[in-house]
C-alpha positions as CSV (number, residue, x, y, z in Angstrom):
1,R,-29.7,-15.8,21.3
2,D,-28.2,-17.0,18.0
3,S,-28.0,-13.6,16.4
4,K,-24.7,-12.0,15.5
5,L,-25.4,-8.9,17.7
6,T,-25.8,-11.2,20.9
7,R,-22.5,-12.8,19.9
8,L,-20.8,-9.4,19.6
9,L,-22.2,-8.3,23.0
10,Q,-21.1,-11.5,24.7
11,D,-18.5,-9.7,26.8
12,A,-21.0,-6.9,27.7
13,L,-23.6,-9.4,29.0
14,G,-21.8,-10.9,32.0
15,G,-18.2,-10.5,30.8
16,N,-15.2,-8.2,31.2
17,S,-16.9,-4.9,30.0
18,R,-18.7,-1.9,31.4
19,T,-22.2,-2.1,29.9
20,I,-24.9,0.7,29.5
21,M,-28.2,-0.4,28.1
22,L,-30.7,2.0,26.5
23,A,-34.3,0.6,26.1
24,C,-36.2,2.2,23.3
25,V,-40.0,2.1,23.8
26,S,-43.0,3.9,22.2
27,P,-46.1,5.3,23.7
28,T,-48.3,4.2,20.7
29,D,-50.8,1.4,21.1
30,S,-49.6,-0.4,18.0
31,D,-46.1,-0.9,19.6
32,L,-47.5,-2.0,23.0
33,I,-46.3,-5.6,22.9
34,E,-42.8,-4.7,21.7
35,S,-42.4,-2.1,24.4
36,V,-43.5,-4.5,27.1
37,N,-41.0,-7.1,25.9
38,T,-38.3,-4.5,25.7
39,L,-39.0,-3.4,29.2
40,R,-39.0,-7.1,30.5
41,Y,-35.6,-7.7,28.8
42,A,-34.1,-4.4,30.3
43,S,-35.4,-5.5,33.8
44,N,-33.7,-8.8,33.4
45,A,-30.5,-7.2,32.0
46,R,-30.3,-5.0,35.1
47,N,-29.7,-8.1,37.3
48,I,-26.5,-9.0,35.2
49,T,-23.2,-8.4,37.1
50,N,-20.0,-8.0,35.3
51,N,-16.5,-8.5,36.8
52,V,-14.5,-5.8,35.1
53,T,-10.7,-6.2,35.1
54,H,-7.9,-4.4,33.3
55,N,-6.6,-6.2,30.3
56,I,-2.9,-5.5,30.9
57,E,-0.1,-7.6,29.7
58,N,3.3,-6.8,31.2
59,S,5.7,-7.2,28.3
60,L,9.1,-8.4,29.7
61,S,12.5,-8.3,28.0
62,P,14.4,-11.5,27.3
63,Q,16.7,-11.0,30.2
64,E,13.7,-10.5,32.6
65,Q,12.0,-13.6,31.2
66,V,15.2,-15.6,31.9
67,L,15.5,-14.2,35.5
68,Q,11.8,-15.0,36.1
69,H,12.2,-18.5,34.7
70,E,15.3,-19.2,36.9
71,N,13.4,-17.8,39.9
72,E,10.4,-20.2,39.4
73,Q,12.9,-23.2,38.9
74,L,14.7,-22.4,42.2
75,K,11.4,-22.1,44.2
76,N,10.3,-25.4,42.8
77,Q,13.6,-27.1,43.7
78,V,13.3,-25.7,47.3
79,S,9.8,-27.0,47.7
80,E,10.7,-30.5,46.3
81,L,13.8,-30.6,48.6
82,Q,11.6,-29.7,51.6
83,V,9.0,-32.4,50.8
84,L,11.8,-35.1,50.3
85,L,13.4,-34.1,53.6
86,K,10.1,-34.5,55.4
87,K,9.8,-37.9,54.0
88,I,13.3,-39.1,54.9
89,M,13.7,-37.7,58.3
90,P,11.3,-40.1,60.1
91,M,13.2,-43.0,58.4
92,A,16.6,-41.7,59.5
93,E,15.3,-41.2,63.1
94,V,13.9,-44.8,63.1
95,A,17.4,-46.2,61.8
96,A,19.3,-44.2,64.4
97,A,17.0,-45.4,67.2
98,A,17.5,-49.0,66.1
99,A,21.2,-48.6,65.9
100,T,21.5,-47.2,69.5
101,S,19.0,-49.7,71.1
102,P,20.6,-52.8,72.8
103,S,20.6,-56.1,70.9
104,T,18.3,-58.8,72.0
105,V,20.4,-61.5,70.5
106,P,22.2,-63.7,73.1
107,T,25.9,-63.1,73.5
108,E,28.8,-65.6,73.1
109,E,29.1,-66.1,76.9
110,E,25.4,-66.9,77.3
111,S,25.6,-69.3,74.3
112,S,28.6,-71.0,75.7
113,S,27.1,-71.3,79.1
114,S,23.9,-72.8,77.6
115,T,25.9,-75.2,75.6
116,S,28.0,-76.3,78.6
117,S,24.9,-77.0,80.7
118,G,23.5,-79.4,78.1
119,D,24.3,-83.1,77.3
120,G,27.0,-84.4,75.0
121,D,24.6,-84.9,72.0
122,D,22.9,-81.6,72.5
123,D,26.3,-79.7,72.6
124,D,26.8,-80.0,68.9
125,E,23.3,-78.9,68.1
126,E,23.6,-75.9,70.4
127,F,27.0,-75.1,69.0
128,S,25.7,-75.1,65.5
129,R,22.6,-73.2,66.4
130,S,24.7,-70.6,68.2
131,D,27.0,-70.5,65.2
132,N,24.0,-69.9,62.9
133,E,22.6,-67.3,65.2
134,E,26.0,-65.5,65.2
135,K,25.9,-65.5,61.5
136,V,22.4,-64.2,61.3
137,T,23.2,-61.4,63.8
138,D,26.4,-60.6,61.9
139,E,24.5,-60.4,58.7
140,S,21.7,-58.4,60.2
141,E,24.2,-56.1,61.8
142,R,26.0,-55.6,58.5
143,A,22.7,-55.0,56.7
144,Q,21.8,-52.5,59.3
145,Q,25.2,-50.8,59.1
146,Q,24.8,-50.6,55.3
147,Q,21.3,-49.4,55.6
148,Q,22.4,-46.8,58.3
149,Q,25.3,-45.7,56.0
150,Q,22.9,-45.4,53.0
151,H,20.6,-43.3,55.2
152,D,23.5,-41.1,56.4
153,E,24.7,-40.6,52.7
154,E,21.1,-39.7,51.6
155,I,20.8,-37.3,54.6
156,Q,24.2,-35.7,53.7
157,L,23.1,-35.4,50.1
158,L,19.8,-33.8,51.1
159,R,21.5,-31.5,53.4
160,K,23.9,-30.4,50.6
161,E,21.0,-29.9,48.2
162,L,19.1,-28.1,50.9
163,E,22.1,-25.8,51.5
164,K,22.2,-25.2,47.8
165,A,18.5,-24.4,47.7
166,T,18.9,-22.1,50.7
167,V,21.8,-20.3,49.0
168,A,19.6,-20.1,45.8
169,A,16.7,-18.8,47.9
170,Q,18.9,-16.2,49.4
171,Q,19.9,-15.1,45.9
172,V,16.2,-14.6,44.9
173,P,16.1,-11.1,46.5
174,T,19.2,-10.1,44.6
175,L,17.7,-11.4,41.4
176,Q,14.5,-9.5,42.1
177,F,16.6,-6.3,42.7
178,E,18.4,-6.9,39.5
179,L,15.1,-7.5,37.8
180,A,13.7,-4.2,39.1
181,K,16.9,-2.5,38.1
182,L,16.7,-3.9,34.6
183,R,13.0,-2.7,34.4
184,S,14.0,0.8,35.5
185,E,16.8,0.8,33.0
186,L,14.3,-0.4,30.3
187,E,12.0,2.4,31.2
188,T,14.8,5.0,31.0
189,Y,15.8,3.5,27.6
190,K,12.2,3.8,26.4
191,E,12.1,7.4,27.6
192,I,15.5,8.1,25.8
193,A,14.2,6.5,22.7
194,N,11.1,8.6,22.8
195,E,13.1,11.8,23.2
196,N,15.3,10.7,20.3
197,E,12.3,10.2,18.2
198,Q,11.0,13.7,19.2
199,L,14.3,15.2,18.4
200,K,14.4,13.5,15.1
201,V,10.9,14.9,14.3
202,E,12.1,18.3,15.4
203,L,15.2,18.1,13.3
204,K,13.3,17.1,10.3
205,E,11.0,20.1,10.8
206,T,14.0,22.3,11.4
207,K,15.5,21.1,8.1
208,A,12.3,21.6,6.3
209,D,12.1,25.1,7.7
210,A,15.7,25.8,6.8
211,A,15.0,24.5,3.3
212,V,12.0,26.8,3.0
213,A,13.9,29.7,4.3
214,K,16.7,29.0,1.8
215,M,14.3,28.9,-1.0
216,A,12.6,32.1,0.1
217,A,16.1,33.8,0.5
218,S,17.1,32.6,-3.1
219,K,13.7,33.9,-4.4
220,L,14.3,37.3,-2.5
221,S,17.8,37.6,-4.0
222,D,16.3,37.0,-7.5
223,T,13.6,39.6,-7.0
224,M,16.3,42.0,-5.7
225,D,18.4,41.4,-8.8
226,Q,15.5,42.0,-11.0
227,L,14.7,45.2,-9.2
228,R,18.3,46.4,-9.5
229,Q,18.1,45.7,-13.3
230,L,14.8,47.4,-13.6
231,K,16.2,50.3,-11.6
232,Q,19.3,50.7,-13.8
233,H,17.3,50.4,-16.9
234,E,14.9,53.1,-15.6
235,I,17.8,55.3,-14.6
236,K,19.5,54.8,-18.0
237,E,16.2,55.8,-19.8
238,M,15.7,58.9,-17.6
239,K,19.3,59.8,-18.3
240,E,18.9,59.5,-22.0
241,E,15.6,61.5,-21.9
242,F,17.4,64.3,-19.9
243,D,20.2,64.3,-22.4
244,R,17.7,64.6,-25.2
245,T,15.8,67.4,-23.5
246,L,19.1,69.2,-22.7
247,K,20.3,68.9,-26.3
248,K,17.0,70.2,-27.6
249,K,17.1,73.2,-25.2
250,S,20.7,74.0,-26.3
251,E,19.6,73.9,-30.0
252,T,16.7,76.2,-29.3
253,W,19.0,78.6,-27.4
254,S,21.5,78.6,-30.2
255,M,18.7,79.4,-32.7
256,V,17.5,82.3,-30.6
257,D,21.0,83.7,-30.5
């Protein structure tokens, strides 16, 4: 288990690899123990299951990475706004119900009738009590109005943010379409770049062939010049020899005469 070979075969034994195992055994008696141990290990290794997946990394361009990051941010904002809206809607409903429900605090007519029905000493106490109750009710109504106003403002803000999020979510398909378009353009650009590389290689080969042909043509012209010179020299020698033989023949004819 601590050997380097086992460490190298770590992916093959229960990892992300397709594994083929070959068990080498011997029929001799001296290797019986080793053969049995090998067969036992092979039998255990047959029960190992590997989950094989393709090791593919989609390389994105910087523009595609920016669009993907913006898409994830918009999705996170939409989910956060939906959670916040679910939390605040019950509170707003409770506040609206409290604002529309009739008040249980006694009115001024009831307080005045109660004060008029009492004695002279109790009138002042009832009046002060009613005054305090009116102040308390006024303060509670103001606080309730302020709270209701705050809830309304928060609901309006949430609605605006939700509208923005919905608009952003509606823009997600267009962003995905643009992303697909950019990917197709990137693929076409890669194809064009590959074709340019092939054309460059072919151009280099053509230039090399042209240089070779030029060298061969220069060598052929040199050989032709040499052949012409040799031919002219041979013709000159043959002419001189013909002149000499003609001269000899004329001398011999003159001597005969």
